[in-house]
N, C-alpha and C positions, 0 to 999 in steps of 0.2 A: 435656506432650503436644506432639508435633511438629505443625506446621501442614502440611496437605497442599497441595502445589503442583500445580496443574493447568494445562495449556497454555491460553493464551488463544486463542479462535477467533472470528474475525469474517470476514464476506464483504464485499469491496469490489465493489459492483455499480455501474459507471459510469452506468447509466441511472436509478438510484434516488437522486436528489439529496437527498431527505429522509433516506435512510439514510446517505449520505455526510456530511451535516451532523451527524447523530446521532453518528457515529464521531468527527468533529472535536470535538464537545462533550464526549464521554466520555473521549477519549484525547489531546486536543490539547495537554495539558501533559506528555505523555510525553517523557522524555529519551533513550529508546532506540528503535531501529527494531524492527519486527516482521518475522519472516521466515517463509516458508512456500512452498507450491507453488500454481501456478495450475491451471486445468482441463486444461492441456496438459502437466502435470507439469514445468513450468519453474520454476526457483527465482525467488522474488520477495522484494524487501526493501521494506517499507512504512514510511514516515515520516509521522506525523500531527502537524499543527499546528492551531491554532485557525482558520486561514484557508485551509488546503489539505491535501490528501493527495498525497504523492508515491509512486508505485509504480514501482520499478525492476525490470524483468524481464530476466533473463539467458536470452535466447531460445535454443532448441535449434539455431538456425542460426548461432550464434556472436555475434550482435549484442546490444547492450545497449539496451533501450528504456526511456525514462522517460515516464510519463504523470502529468500534474499535474492534479488536480481542485480547482478553486478554489471557495470558499464561495459566490461569486456565480453559479455555474453555468458559468463558462467552463472550458475545458480545453485542455491542450497535450499534444502528443506529440512527443518528441525522440528521435533516435537518436544515441547517444553513442559509437559506435564498436564495434569488435570486442572481445570479452572472451576469446575463445579462437581 
């Protein structure tokens, strides 16, 4: 019998630090990035480590934005240039 593969779905809510830490605990050992769309239908790539979550957004205005959410509650927002 074949195992059914279903897409993994989770929400990264920057205001919910308990939720962010739970994602770090559950998926922090993942060796692959997760991809999806945000509420603005922009493509996002999410990397999860035990100490942080990196969310790279390919914004509709052509810019690439990286948000880093650290386990201790600090956060960073970086603009890494144009992607288109």
